[in-house]
Backbone as XML, in Angstrom:
<?xml version="1.0"?>
<chain id="A" units="angstrom">
  <residue number="1" name="UNK">
    <atom name="N" x="-0.222" y="13.471" z="-1.228"/>
    <atom name="CA" x="-1.279" y="12.675" z="-2.106"/>
    <atom name="C" x="-2.082" y="13.899" z="-2.723"/>
  </residue>
  <residue number="2" name="UNK">
    <atom name="N" x="-2.658" y="14.716" z="-2.011"/>
    <atom name="CA" x="-3.678" y="15.554" z="-2.730"/>
    <atom name="C" x="-2.797" y="17.251" z="-3.159"/>
  </residue>
  <residue number="3" name="UNK">
    <atom name="N" x="-2.987" y="17.220" z="-4.769"/>
    <atom name="CA" x="-2.296" y="18.297" z="-5.126"/>
    <atom name="C" x="-3.148" y="19.374" z="-5.393"/>
  </residue>
  <residue number="4" name="UNK">
    <atom name="N" x="-4.421" y="19.220" z="-5.121"/>
    <atom name="CA" x="-5.483" y="20.315" z="-5.287"/>
    <atom name="C" x="-6.513" y="20.251" z="-3.969"/>
  </residue>
  <residue number="5" name="UNK">
    <atom name="N" x="-7.476" y="21.363" z="-3.937"/>
    <atom name="CA" x="-8.085" y="21.072" z="-2.774"/>
    <atom name="C" x="-9.268" y="20.004" z="-3.061"/>
  </residue>
  <residue number="6" name="UNK">
    <atom name="N" x="-9.711" y="19.857" z="-4.300"/>
    <atom name="CA" x="-10.828" y="18.572" z="-4.340"/>
    <atom name="C" x="-10.066" y="17.410" z="-4.163"/>
  </residue>
  <residue number="7" name="UNK">
    <atom name="N" x="-9.255" y="17.175" z="-4.749"/>
    <atom name="CA" x="-8.299" y="15.920" z="-4.290"/>
    <atom name="C" x="-8.282" y="15.941" z="-2.727"/>
  </residue>
  <residue number="8" name="UNK">
    <atom name="N" x="-7.870" y="16.984" z="-2.043"/>
    <atom name="CA" x="-7.795" y="16.657" z="-0.713"/>
    <atom name="C" x="-8.963" y="16.634" z="-0.014"/>
  </residue>
  <residue number="9" name="UNK">
    <atom name="N" x="-9.981" y="17.254" z="-0.287"/>
    <atom name="CA" x="-11.497" y="16.571" z="-0.080"/>
    <atom name="C" x="-11.698" y="15.367" z="-0.120"/>
  </residue>
  <residue number="10" name="UNK">
    <atom name="N" x="-11.584" y="14.831" z="-1.343"/>
    <atom name="CA" x="-12.065" y="13.423" z="-1.662"/>
    <atom name="C" x="-11.123" y="12.551" z="-0.848"/>
  </residue>
  <residue number="11" name="UNK">
    <atom name="N" x="-9.931" y="12.734" z="-0.479"/>
    <atom name="CA" x="-9.321" y="12.011" z="0.504"/>
    <atom name="C" x="-9.625" y="12.165" z="1.868"/>
  </residue>
  <residue number="12" name="UNK">
    <atom name="N" x="-9.852" y="12.928" z="2.488"/>
    <atom name="CA" x="-10.459" y="13.307" z="3.657"/>
    <atom name="C" x="-11.415" y="12.585" z="3.571"/>
  </residue>
  <residue number="13" name="UNK">
    <atom name="N" x="-12.327" y="12.622" z="2.669"/>
    <atom name="CA" x="-14.092" y="11.674" z="2.712"/>
    <atom name="C" x="-13.608" y="10.177" z="3.126"/>
  </residue>
  <residue number="14" name="UNK">
    <atom name="N" x="-12.656" y="9.782" z="2.057"/>
    <atom name="CA" x="-12.117" y="8.579" z="2.068"/>
    <atom name="C" x="-11.803" y="8.298" z="3.214"/>
  </residue>
  <residue number="15" name="UNK">
    <atom name="N" x="-11.123" y="8.818" z="4.081"/>
    <atom name="CA" x="-10.304" y="8.481" z="5.057"/>
    <atom name="C" x="-11.544" y="8.183" z="6.259"/>
  </residue>
  <residue number="16" name="UNK">
    <atom name="N" x="-12.129" y="9.402" z="6.333"/>
    <atom name="CA" x="-13.319" y="9.225" z="7.394"/>
    <atom name="C" x="-14.318" y="8.233" z="7.095"/>
  </residue>
  <residue number="17" name="UNK">
    <atom name="N" x="-14.321" y="7.758" z="5.714"/>
    <atom name="CA" x="-15.448" y="6.662" z="5.305"/>
    <atom name="C" x="-14.695" y="5.378" z="5.980"/>
  </residue>
  <residue number="18" name="UNK">
    <atom name="N" x="-13.510" y="5.156" z="5.738"/>
    <atom name="CA" x="-12.791" y="4.014" z="6.390"/>
    <atom name="C" x="-12.757" y="3.866" z="7.756"/>
  </residue>
  <residue number="19" name="UNK">
    <atom name="N" x="-12.889" y="4.969" z="8.421"/>
    <atom name="CA" x="-12.954" y="5.095" z="9.843"/>
    <atom name="C" x="-14.240" y="4.626" z="10.561"/>
  </residue>
  <residue number="20" name="UNK">
    <atom name="N" x="-15.199" y="4.957" z="9.445"/>
    <atom name="CA" x="-16.448" y="4.951" z="10.288"/>
    <atom name="C" x="-16.527" y="3.221" z="9.837"/>
  </residue>
  <residue number="21" name="UNK">
    <atom name="N" x="-16.625" y="2.944" z="8.692"/>
    <atom name="CA" x="-16.799" y="1.621" z="8.376"/>
    <atom name="C" x="-15.813" y="0.352" z="9.270"/>
  </residue>
  <residue number="22" name="UNK">
    <atom name="N" x="-14.695" y="0.902" z="9.711"/>
    <atom name="CA" x="-13.974" y="0.186" z="10.714"/>
    <atom name="C" x="-14.877" y="0.185" z="12.143"/>
  </residue>
  <residue number="23" name="UNK">
    <atom name="N" x="-15.167" y="1.485" z="12.482"/>
    <atom name="CA" x="-15.981" y="1.249" z="13.549"/>
    <atom name="C" x="-17.527" y="0.608" z="13.705"/>
  </residue>
  <residue number="24" name="UNK">
    <atom name="N" x="-18.041" y="0.462" z="12.395"/>
    <atom name="CA" x="-19.294" y="-0.319" z="12.032"/>
    <atom name="C" x="-18.884" y="-1.763" z="12.037"/>
  </residue>
  <residue number="25" name="UNK">
    <atom name="N" x="-17.947" y="-2.165" z="11.660"/>
    <atom name="CA" x="-17.326" y="-3.460" z="11.842"/>
    <atom name="C" x="-16.989" y="-4.095" z="13.300"/>
  </residue>
  <residue number="26" name="UNK">
    <atom name="N" x="-16.375" y="-2.664" z="14.326"/>
    <atom name="CA" x="-16.320" y="-3.418" z="15.382"/>
    <atom name="C" x="-17.494" y="-3.514" z="16.574"/>
  </residue>
  <residue number="27" name="UNK">
    <atom name="N" x="-18.237" y="-2.691" z="15.977"/>
    <atom name="CA" x="-19.599" y="-2.411" z="16.765"/>
    <atom name="C" x="-20.657" y="-3.574" z="16.495"/>
  </residue>
  <residue number="28" name="UNK">
    <atom name="N" x="-21.324" y="-4.100" z="17.224"/>
    <atom name="CA" x="-22.736" y="-5.031" z="16.600"/>
    <atom name="C" x="-24.013" y="-4.304" z="16.982"/>
  </residue>
  <residue number="29" name="UNK">
    <atom name="N" x="-25.024" y="-4.876" z="16.428"/>
    <atom name="CA" x="-26.187" y="-4.572" z="16.317"/>
    <atom name="C" x="-26.554" y="-3.459" z="15.057"/>
  </residue>
  <residue number="30" name="UNK">
    <atom name="N" x="-27.587" y="-2.726" z="15.565"/>
    <atom name="CA" x="-28.065" y="-2.024" z="14.269"/>
    <atom name="C" x="-27.140" y="-0.823" z="14.144"/>
  </residue>
  <residue number="31" name="UNK">
    <atom name="N" x="-26.766" y="-0.264" z="15.057"/>
    <atom name="CA" x="-25.802" y="0.859" z="14.898"/>
    <atom name="C" x="-24.602" y="0.534" z="14.105"/>
  </residue>
  <residue number="32" name="UNK">
    <atom name="N" x="-23.947" y="-0.804" z="14.547"/>
    <atom name="CA" x="-22.906" y="-1.270" z="13.641"/>
    <atom name="C" x="-23.227" y="-1.271" z="12.106"/>
  </residue>
  <residue number="33" name="UNK">
    <atom name="N" x="-24.222" y="-2.050" z="11.698"/>
    <atom name="CA" x="-24.825" y="-2.399" z="10.398"/>
    <atom name="C" x="-24.738" y="-0.840" z="9.773"/>
  </residue>
  <residue number="34" name="UNK">
    <atom name="N" x="-25.422" y="0.104" z="10.566"/>
    <atom name="CA" x="-25.642" y="1.725" z="10.216"/>
    <atom name="C" x="-24.391" y="1.967" z="9.633"/>
  </residue>
  <residue number="35" name="UNK">
    <atom name="N" x="-23.493" y="1.957" z="10.442"/>
    <atom name="CA" x="-22.090" y="2.536" z="10.081"/>
    <atom name="C" x="-21.214" y="1.904" z="9.149"/>
  </residue>
  <residue number="36" name="UNK">
    <atom name="N" x="-21.571" y="0.547" z="8.999"/>
    <atom name="CA" x="-20.925" y="-0.059" z="8.107"/>
    <atom name="C" x="-21.190" y="0.453" z="6.773"/>
  </residue>
  <residue number="37" name="UNK">
    <atom name="N" x="-23.057" y="0.499" z="6.113"/>
    <atom name="CA" x="-23.418" y="0.826" z="5.116"/>
    <atom name="C" x="-22.902" y="2.503" z="4.708"/>
  </residue>
  <residue number="38" name="UNK">
    <atom name="N" x="-22.709" y="3.317" z="5.964"/>
    <atom name="CA" x="-22.451" y="4.822" z="5.773"/>
    <atom name="C" x="-20.948" y="4.742" z="5.299"/>
  </residue>
  <residue number="39" name="UNK">
    <atom name="N" x="-20.117" y="3.990" z="5.836"/>
    <atom name="CA" x="-18.889" y="3.612" z="5.410"/>
    <atom name="C" x="-18.705" y="3.227" z="4.149"/>
  </residue>
  <residue number="40" name="UNK">
    <atom name="N" x="-19.182" y="2.193" z="3.760"/>
    <atom name="CA" x="-19.074" y="1.933" z="2.243"/>
    <atom name="C" x="-19.695" y="2.608" z="1.146"/>
  </residue>
  <residue number="41" name="UNK">
    <atom name="N" x="-20.803" y="3.805" z="1.564"/>
    <atom name="CA" x="-21.372" y="4.591" z="0.732"/>
    <atom name="C" x="-20.373" y="5.544" z="0.812"/>
  </residue>
  <residue number="42" name="UNK">
    <atom name="N" x="-19.629" y="6.056" z="1.781"/>
    <atom name="CA" x="-18.813" y="7.206" z="1.720"/>
    <atom name="C" x="-17.570" y="6.530" z="1.310"/>
  </residue>
  <residue number="43" name="UNK">
    <atom name="N" x="-16.957" y="5.502" z="1.014"/>
    <atom name="CA" x="-15.539" y="4.995" z="0.431"/>
    <atom name="C" x="-16.051" y="4.913" z="-1.332"/>
  </residue>
  <residue number="44" name="UNK">
    <atom name="N" x="-17.449" y="4.249" z="-1.587"/>
    <atom name="CA" x="-17.429" y="4.554" z="-2.947"/>
    <atom name="C" x="-17.759" y="5.926" z="-3.474"/>
  </residue>
  <residue number="45" name="UNK">
    <atom name="N" x="-18.325" y="6.533" z="-2.873"/>
    <atom name="CA" x="-18.571" y="7.950" z="-3.136"/>
    <atom name="C" x="-17.123" y="8.650" z="-3.561"/>
  </residue>
  <residue number="46" name="UNK">
    <atom name="N" x="-16.157" y="8.861" z="-2.569"/>
    <atom name="CA" x="-15.139" y="8.926" z="-2.769"/>
    <atom name="C" x="-14.162" y="8.837" z="-3.670"/>
  </residue>
  <residue number="47" name="UNK">
    <atom name="N" x="-14.074" y="7.370" z="-4.016"/>
    <atom name="CA" x="-13.633" y="6.946" z="-5.159"/>
    <atom name="C" x="-14.144" y="7.284" z="-6.436"/>
  </residue>
  <residue number="48" name="UNK">
    <atom name="N" x="-15.583" y="7.252" z="-6.547"/>
    <atom name="CA" x="-15.744" y="7.455" z="-7.729"/>
    <atom name="C" x="-15.833" y="9.185" z="-7.855"/>
  </residue>
  <residue number="49" name="UNK">
    <atom name="N" x="-15.510" y="10.265" z="-7.132"/>
    <atom name="CA" x="-15.570" y="11.261" z="-6.907"/>
    <atom name="C" x="-13.995" y="11.492" z="-7.538"/>
  </residue>
  <residue number="50" name="UNK">
    <atom name="N" x="-13.095" y="10.730" z="-7.117"/>
    <atom name="CA" x="-11.596" y="10.883" z="-7.106"/>
    <atom name="C" x="-11.601" y="10.557" z="-8.818"/>
  </residue>
  <residue number="51" name="UNK">
    <atom name="N" x="-12.116" y="9.380" z="-9.343"/>
    <atom name="CA" x="-12.066" y="8.983" z="-10.452"/>
    <atom name="C" x="-12.254" y="10.179" z="-11.781"/>
  </residue>
  <residue number="52" name="UNK">
    <atom name="N" x="-13.428" y="11.117" z="-11.262"/>
    <atom name="CA" x="-14.137" y="11.737" z="-11.989"/>
    <atom name="C" x="-13.238" y="12.856" z="-12.132"/>
  </residue>
  <residue number="53" name="UNK">
    <atom name="N" x="-12.292" y="13.277" z="-11.277"/>
    <atom name="CA" x="-11.340" y="14.387" z="-11.277"/>
    <atom name="C" x="-10.066" y="13.937" z="-11.645"/>
  </residue>
  <residue number="54" name="UNK">
    <atom name="N" x="-9.755" y="12.703" z="-12.231"/>
    <atom name="CA" x="-8.678" y="12.241" z="-12.442"/>
    <atom name="C" x="-8.152" y="12.912" z="-13.880"/>
  </residue>
  <residue number="55" name="UNK">
    <atom name="N" x="-9.374" y="13.118" z="-14.539"/>
    <atom name="CA" x="-9.047" y="13.630" z="-15.914"/>
    <atom name="C" x="-8.070" y="15.013" z="-15.908"/>
  </residue>
  <residue number="56" name="UNK">
    <atom name="N" x="-8.332" y="15.714" z="-14.822"/>
    <atom name="CA" x="-8.135" y="17.294" z="-14.449"/>
    <atom name="C" x="-6.673" y="17.290" z="-14.259"/>
  </residue>
  <residue number="57" name="UNK">
    <atom name="N" x="-5.941" y="15.932" z="-13.984"/>
    <atom name="CA" x="-4.510" y="15.988" z="-13.528"/>
    <atom name="C" x="-3.506" y="16.416" z="-14.311"/>
  </residue>
  <residue number="58" name="UNK">
    <atom name="N" x="-3.709" y="15.857" z="-15.702"/>
    <atom name="CA" x="-2.815" y="15.778" z="-16.762"/>
    <atom name="C" x="-1.889" y="14.797" z="-16.728"/>
  </residue>
  <residue number="59" name="UNK">
    <atom name="N" x="-0.945" y="14.952" z="-17.504"/>
    <atom name="CA" x="0.019" y="13.577" z="-17.850"/>
    <atom name="C" x="1.009" y="13.456" z="-16.607"/>
  </residue>
  <residue number="60" name="UNK">
    <atom name="N" x="1.125" y="12.188" z="-16.621"/>
    <atom name="CA" x="2.096" y="11.999" z="-15.353"/>
    <atom name="C" x="3.552" y="12.090" z="-15.841"/>
  </residue>
  <residue number="61" name="UNK">
    <atom name="N" x="4.631" y="12.309" z="-14.825"/>
    <atom name="CA" x="5.971" y="12.801" z="-15.033"/>
    <atom name="C" x="6.646" y="11.495" z="-15.061"/>
  </residue>
  <residue number="62" name="UNK">
    <atom name="N" x="6.338" y="10.335" z="-14.617"/>
    <atom name="CA" x="7.333" y="8.938" z="-14.458"/>
    <atom name="C" x="6.956" y="8.627" z="-15.936"/>
  </residue>
  <residue number="63" name="UNK">
    <atom name="N" x="8.074" y="7.983" z="-16.532"/>
    <atom name="CA" x="7.921" y="7.537" z="-17.933"/>
    <atom name="C" x="8.145" y="6.097" z="-17.585"/>
  </residue>
  <residue number="64" name="UNK">
    <atom name="N" x="7.752" y="4.994" z="-18.537"/>
    <atom name="CA" x="7.281" y="3.555" z="-18.026"/>
    <atom name="C" x="8.886" y="3.033" z="-18.092"/>
  </residue>
  <residue number="65" name="UNK">
    <atom name="N" x="9.202" y="2.187" z="-17.093"/>
    <atom name="CA" x="10.299" y="1.814" z="-16.735"/>
    <atom name="C" x="10.189" y="0.318" z="-16.790"/>
  </residue>
  <residue number="66" name="UNK">
    <atom name="N" x="11.464" y="-0.366" z="-16.494"/>
    <atom name="CA" x="11.756" y="-1.911" z="-17.046"/>
    <atom name="C" x="10.427" y="-2.597" z="-15.787"/>
  </residue>
  <residue number="67" name="UNK">
    <atom name="N" x="9.684" y="-3.355" z="-16.729"/>
    <atom name="CA" x="8.714" y="-3.956" z="-16.172"/>
    <atom name="C" x="8.984" y="-5.346" z="-15.223"/>
  </residue>
  <residue number="68" name="UNK">
    <atom name="N" x="10.496" y="-5.978" z="-16.018"/>
    <atom name="CA" x="10.772" y="-6.948" z="-15.086"/>
    <atom name="C" x="11.384" y="-6.751" z="-13.760"/>
  </residue>
  <residue number="69" name="UNK">
    <atom name="N" x="12.160" y="-5.736" z="-13.780"/>
    <atom name="CA" x="12.884" y="-5.448" z="-12.660"/>
    <atom name="C" x="11.921" y="-4.932" z="-11.166"/>
  </residue>
  <residue number="70" name="UNK">
    <atom name="N" x="10.803" y="-4.164" z="-11.908"/>
    <atom name="CA" x="9.988" y="-4.031" z="-10.747"/>
    <atom name="C" x="9.184" y="-5.588" z="-10.382"/>
  </residue>
  <residue number="71" name="UNK">
    <atom name="N" x="8.732" y="-6.536" z="-10.926"/>
    <atom name="CA" x="8.354" y="-7.593" z="-10.591"/>
    <atom name="C" x="9.656" y="-8.557" z="-9.525"/>
  </residue>
  <residue number="72" name="UNK">
    <atom name="N" x="11.079" y="-8.310" z="-10.119"/>
    <atom name="CA" x="11.960" y="-8.614" z="-9.342"/>
    <atom name="C" x="11.890" y="-8.040" z="-8.166"/>
  </residue>
  <residue number="73" name="UNK">
    <atom name="N" x="11.884" y="-6.920" z="-8.043"/>
    <atom name="CA" x="11.957" y="-6.290" z="-6.490"/>
    <atom name="C" x="10.895" y="-6.568" z="-5.349"/>
  </residue>
  <residue number="74" name="UNK">
    <atom name="N" x="9.735" y="-6.510" z="-5.892"/>
    <atom name="CA" x="8.580" y="-7.054" z="-5.633"/>
    <atom name="C" x="8.558" y="-8.292" z="-4.747"/>
  </residue>
  <residue number="75" name="UNK">
    <atom name="N" x="9.229" y="-9.236" z="-5.751"/>
    <atom name="CA" x="9.103" y="-10.607" z="-5.252"/>
    <atom name="C" x="10.064" y="-11.020" z="-4.392"/>
  </residue>
  <residue number="76" name="UNK">
    <atom name="N" x="11.140" y="-10.326" z="-4.419"/>
    <atom name="CA" x="12.478" y="-10.232" z="-3.227"/>
    <atom name="C" x="11.838" y="-9.377" z="-1.795"/>
  </residue>
  <residue number="77" name="UNK">
    <atom name="N" x="10.831" y="-8.796" z="-1.909"/>
    <atom name="CA" x="10.526" y="-7.843" z="-0.717"/>
    <atom name="C" x="9.530" y="-8.856" z="0.015"/>
  </residue>
  <residue number="78" name="UNK">
    <atom name="N" x="8.660" y="-9.516" z="-0.707"/>
    <atom name="CA" x="7.688" y="-10.531" z="-0.484"/>
    <atom name="C" x="8.389" y="-11.800" z="0.001"/>
  </residue>
  <residue number="79" name="UNK">
    <atom name="N" x="9.660" y="-12.257" z="-0.752"/>
    <atom name="CA" x="10.320" y="-13.217" z="-0.111"/>
    <atom name="C" x="11.049" y="-13.018" z="0.958"/>
  </residue>
  <residue number="80" name="UNK">
    <atom name="N" x="11.499" y="-11.875" z="1.297"/>
    <atom name="CA" x="11.923" y="-11.431" z="2.619"/>
    <atom name="C" x="10.813" y="-11.761" z="3.996"/>
  </residue>
  <residue number="81" name="UNK">
    <atom name="N" x="9.559" y="-11.679" z="3.750"/>
    <atom name="CA" x="8.497" y="-11.948" z="4.460"/>
    <atom name="C" x="7.928" y="-13.304" z="4.476"/>
  </residue>
  <residue number="82" name="UNK">
    <atom name="N" x="8.042" y="-13.840" z="3.564"/>
    <atom name="CA" x="8.041" y="-15.497" z="3.599"/>
    <atom name="C" x="9.316" y="-15.981" z="4.405"/>
  </residue>
  <residue number="83" name="UNK">
    <atom name="N" x="10.589" y="-15.363" z="4.111"/>
    <atom name="CA" x="11.294" y="-16.092" z="5.240"/>
    <atom name="C" x="11.213" y="-15.933" z="6.476"/>
  </residue>
  <residue number="84" name="UNK">
    <atom name="N" x="10.950" y="-14.780" z="6.919"/>
    <atom name="CA" x="10.325" y="-14.445" z="8.348"/>
    <atom name="C" x="9.235" y="-15.370" z="9.028"/>
  </residue>
  <residue number="85" name="UNK">
    <atom name="N" x="8.292" y="-15.475" z="8.230"/>
    <atom name="CA" x="6.929" y="-16.181" z="8.838"/>
    <atom name="C" x="7.513" y="-17.789" z="8.641"/>
  </residue>
  <residue number="86" name="UNK">
    <atom name="N" x="8.060" y="-18.340" z="7.588"/>
    <atom name="CA" x="8.383" y="-19.589" z="7.932"/>
    <atom name="C" x="9.214" y="-20.114" z="9.122"/>
  </residue>
  <residue number="87" name="UNK">
    <atom name="N" x="10.244" y="-19.080" z="8.835"/>
    <atom name="CA" x="11.259" y="-19.027" z="10.346"/>
    <atom name="C" x="10.729" y="-19.022" z="11.542"/>
  </residue>
  <residue number="88" name="UNK">
    <atom name="N" x="9.797" y="-18.421" z="11.727"/>
    <atom name="CA" x="9.026" y="-18.475" z="12.992"/>
    <atom name="C" x="8.328" y="-19.441" z="13.199"/>
  </residue>
  <residue number="89" name="UNK">
    <atom name="N" x="7.875" y="-20.263" z="12.235"/>
    <atom name="CA" x="7.221" y="-21.478" z="12.658"/>
    <atom name="C" x="7.837" y="-22.600" z="12.751"/>
  </residue>
  <residue number="90" name="UNK">
    <atom name="N" x="9.112" y="-22.841" z="12.000"/>
    <atom name="CA" x="9.912" y="-24.019" z="11.797"/>
    <atom name="C" x="10.887" y="-23.862" z="13.022"/>
  </residue>
  <residue number="91" name="UNK">
    <atom name="N" x="11.723" y="-22.848" z="13.427"/>
    <atom name="CA" x="12.669" y="-22.891" z="14.480"/>
    <atom name="C" x="11.799" y="-22.516" z="15.820"/>
  </residue>
  <residue number="92" name="UNK">
    <atom name="N" x="12.189" y="-23.375" z="16.867"/>
    <atom name="CA" x="11.641" y="-23.626" z="18.108"/>
    <atom name="C" x="12.208" y="-22.395" z="19.058"/>
  </residue>
  <residue number="93" name="UNK">
    <atom name="N" x="13.750" y="-22.087" z="18.676"/>
    <atom name="CA" x="14.369" y="-21.629" z="19.592"/>
    <atom name="C" x="14.061" y="-19.658" z="19.426"/>
  </residue>
  <residue number="94" name="UNK">
    <atom name="N" x="14.199" y="-19.004" z="20.281"/>
    <atom name="CA" x="13.769" y="-17.702" z="20.500"/>
    <atom name="C" x="15.140" y="-17.039" z="19.412"/>
  </residue>
  <residue number="95" name="UNK">
    <atom name="N" x="16.141" y="-17.379" z="19.890"/>
    <atom name="CA" x="17.294" y="-16.644" z="19.181"/>
    <atom name="C" x="17.404" y="-17.027" z="17.504"/>
  </residue>
  <residue number="96" name="UNK">
    <atom name="N" x="17.036" y="-18.147" z="17.359"/>
    <atom name="CA" x="17.063" y="-18.708" z="15.993"/>
    <atom name="C" x="15.743" y="-17.840" z="15.142"/>
  </residue>
  <residue number="97" name="UNK">
    <atom name="N" x="14.705" y="-17.768" z="15.752"/>
    <atom name="CA" x="13.799" y="-17.005" z="15.038"/>
    <atom name="C" x="14.066" y="-15.500" z="14.852"/>
  </residue>
  <residue number="98" name="UNK">
    <atom name="N" x="14.745" y="-14.905" z="16.248"/>
    <atom name="CA" x="15.012" y="-13.347" z="15.941"/>
    <atom name="C" x="16.034" y="-13.283" z="14.499"/>
  </residue>
  <residue number="99" name="UNK">
    <atom name="N" x="17.049" y="-14.108" z="14.577"/>
    <atom name="CA" x="17.999" y="-14.207" z="13.488"/>
    <atom name="C" x="17.590" y="-14.267" z="12.029"/>
  </residue>
  <residue number="100" name="UNK">
    <atom name="N" x="16.246" y="-15.157" z="12.062"/>
    <atom name="CA" x="15.663" y="-15.436" z="10.788"/>
    <atom name="C" x="14.722" y="-14.284" z="10.052"/>
  </residue>
  <residue number="101" name="UNK">
    <atom name="N" x="14.009" y="-13.664" z="11.280"/>
    <atom name="CA" x="13.327" y="-12.712" z="11.229"/>
    <atom name="C" x="14.133" y="-11.435" z="10.708"/>
  </residue>
  <residue number="102" name="UNK">
    <atom name="N" x="15.523" y="-11.133" z="11.311"/>
    <atom name="CA" x="16.235" y="-10.154" z="10.822"/>
    <atom name="C" x="16.775" y="-10.399" z="9.419"/>
  </residue>
  <residue number="103" name="UNK">
    <atom name="N" x="16.975" y="-11.643" z="8.994"/>
    <atom name="CA" x="17.605" y="-11.961" z="7.827"/>
    <atom name="C" x="16.231" y="-11.558" z="6.789"/>
  </residue>
  <residue number="104" name="UNK">
    <atom name="N" x="15.094" y="-12.168" z="7.225"/>
    <atom name="CA" x="14.047" y="-11.927" z="6.405"/>
    <atom name="C" x="13.630" y="-10.533" z="5.911"/>
  </residue>
  <residue number="105" name="UNK">
    <atom name="N" x="14.118" y="-9.539" z="7.017"/>
    <atom name="CA" x="13.652" y="-8.111" z="7.237"/>
    <atom name="C" x="14.788" y="-7.408" z="6.378"/>
  </residue>
  <residue number="106" name="UNK">
    <atom name="N" x="15.997" y="-7.998" z="6.493"/>
    <atom name="CA" x="17.238" y="-7.462" z="5.512"/>
    <atom name="C" x="17.114" y="-7.610" z="3.876"/>
  </residue>
  <residue number="107" name="UNK">
    <atom name="N" x="16.392" y="-9.105" z="3.821"/>
    <atom name="CA" x="16.073" y="-9.347" z="2.063"/>
    <atom name="C" x="15.024" y="-8.402" z="1.865"/>
  </residue>
  <residue number="108" name="UNK">
    <atom name="N" x="14.155" y="-8.135" z="2.940"/>
    <atom name="CA" x="12.779" y="-7.372" z="1.994"/>
    <atom name="C" x="13.325" y="-6.155" z="1.698"/>
  </residue>
  <residue number="109" name="UNK">
    <atom name="N" x="14.069" y="-5.120" z="2.504"/>
    <atom name="CA" x="14.650" y="-4.225" z="2.785"/>
    <atom name="C" x="15.266" y="-3.927" z="1.416"/>
  </residue>
  <residue number="110" name="UNK">
    <atom name="N" x="16.133" y="-5.175" z="1.069"/>
    <atom name="CA" x="17.134" y="-4.818" z="-0.245"/>
    <atom name="C" x="16.282" y="-5.103" z="-1.235"/>
  </residue>
  <residue number="111" name="UNK">
    <atom name="N" x="14.795" y="-5.521" z="-1.346"/>
    <atom name="CA" x="14.020" y="-5.678" z="-2.452"/>
    <atom name="C" x="13.047" y="-4.006" z="-2.470"/>
  </residue>
  <residue number="112" name="UNK">
    <atom name="N" x="12.641" y="-3.491" z="-1.209"/>
    <atom name="CA" x="12.363" y="-2.438" z="-1.652"/>
    <atom name="C" x="13.286" y="-1.128" z="-1.585"/>
  </residue>
  <residue number="113" name="UNK">
    <atom name="N" x="14.408" y="-0.987" z="-0.924"/>
    <atom name="CA" x="15.247" y="-0.019" z="-0.852"/>
    <atom name="C" x="16.291" y="-0.116" z="-2.038"/>
  </residue>
  <residue number="114" name="UNK">
    <atom name="N" x="16.703" y="-1.415" z="-2.525"/>
    <atom name="CA" x="17.796" y="-1.457" z="-3.459"/>
    <atom name="C" x="17.244" y="-1.834" z="-5.077"/>
  </residue>
  <residue number="115" name="UNK">
    <atom name="N" x="16.359" y="-2.706" z="-4.974"/>
    <atom name="CA" x="16.047" y="-3.095" z="-6.647"/>
    <atom name="C" x="14.909" y="-2.065" z="-7.198"/>
  </residue>
  <residue number="116" name="UNK">
    <atom name="N" x="13.794" y="-1.755" z="-6.303"/>
    <atom name="CA" x="12.549" y="-1.255" z="-6.717"/>
    <atom name="C" x="13.019" y="0.169" z="-6.839"/>
  </residue>
  <residue number="117" name="UNK">
    <atom name="N" x="13.601" y="1.284" z="-6.438"/>
    <atom name="CA" x="14.341" y="2.632" z="-6.582"/>
    <atom name="C" x="15.134" y="2.495" z="-7.980"/>
  </residue>
  <residue number="118" name="UNK">
    <atom name="N" x="16.035" y="1.736" z="-8.199"/>
    <atom name="CA" x="16.840" y="1.209" z="-9.176"/>
    <atom name="C" x="15.658" y="1.314" z="-10.792"/>
  </residue>
  <residue number="119" name="UNK">
    <atom name="N" x="14.935" y="0.377" z="-10.481"/>
    <atom name="CA" x="13.682" y="-0.250" z="-11.662"/>
    <atom name="C" x="13.179" y="1.220" z="-12.046"/>
  </residue>
  <residue number="120" name="UNK">
    <atom name="N" x="12.726" y="2.004" z="-11.016"/>
    <atom name="CA" x="11.996" y="3.300" z="-10.917"/>
    <atom name="C" x="12.580" y="4.311" z="-11.597"/>
  </residue>
  <residue number="121" name="UNK">
    <atom name="N" x="13.896" y="4.518" z="-11.194"/>
    <atom name="CA" x="14.642" y="5.712" z="-11.513"/>
    <atom name="C" x="15.230" y="5.243" z="-12.854"/>
  </residue>
  <residue number="122" name="UNK">
    <atom name="N" x="15.133" y="4.168" z="-13.501"/>
    <atom name="CA" x="15.871" y="3.900" z="-14.872"/>
    <atom name="C" x="15.541" y="5.007" z="-15.822"/>
  </residue>
  <residue number="123" name="UNK">
    <atom name="N" x="14.299" y="5.095" z="-15.985"/>
    <atom name="CA" x="13.677" y="6.242" z="-17.091"/>
    <atom name="C" x="13.346" y="7.256" z="-16.425"/>
  </residue>
  <residue number="124" name="UNK">
    <atom name="N" x="13.768" y="7.925" z="-15.363"/>
    <atom name="CA" x="13.207" y="8.929" z="-14.580"/>
    <atom name="C" x="13.398" y="10.283" z="-15.553"/>
  </residue>
  <residue number="125" name="UNK">
    <atom name="N" x="12.314" y="11.107" z="-15.188"/>
    <atom name="CA" x="12.448" y="12.340" z="-15.841"/>
    <atom name="C" x="13.240" y="13.272" z="-16.207"/>
  </residue>
  <residue number="126" name="UNK">
    <atom name="N" x="14.009" y="13.098" z="-14.640"/>
    <atom name="CA" x="15.470" y="14.419" z="-14.423"/>
    <atom name="C" x="16.432" y="13.652" z="-15.463"/>
  </residue>
  <residue number="127" name="UNK">
    <atom name="N" x="16.361" y="12.371" z="-15.819"/>
    <atom name="CA" x="17.645" y="11.913" z="-16.396"/>
    <atom name="C" x="17.193" y="11.853" z="-18.109"/>
  </residue>
  <residue number="128" name="UNK">
    <atom name="N" x="16.858" y="12.759" z="-18.589"/>
    <atom name="CA" x="16.320" y="12.852" z="-19.948"/>
    <atom name="C" x="16.727" y="14.037" z="-20.205"/>
  </residue>
</chain>
């Protein structure tokens, strides 16, 4: 993620702020509210700082690819999880649930590992 020192610093701030925010949500009372406020301020500060240094990065290496293929890959990945969740609620036997869960995971992996890389690599920089 971090290509230079300032990106690494702001990303570290973002992760620390997310951790503090989570602790604030978990705790109750005044200390919890204080941690929530500190976490939100840290997240916002790191995001604004990342946007400020975004102009220093330069041009992206990936050319635009086929938008439809990206949406199809994402939809197939989502459909796999839908199959898994619906299968767990519809079928009462453990074996049937396992089978549908494996089918859903397989469909999701096909979308994630089969279709999405092909869509993103269609116009890759090394192919031109």
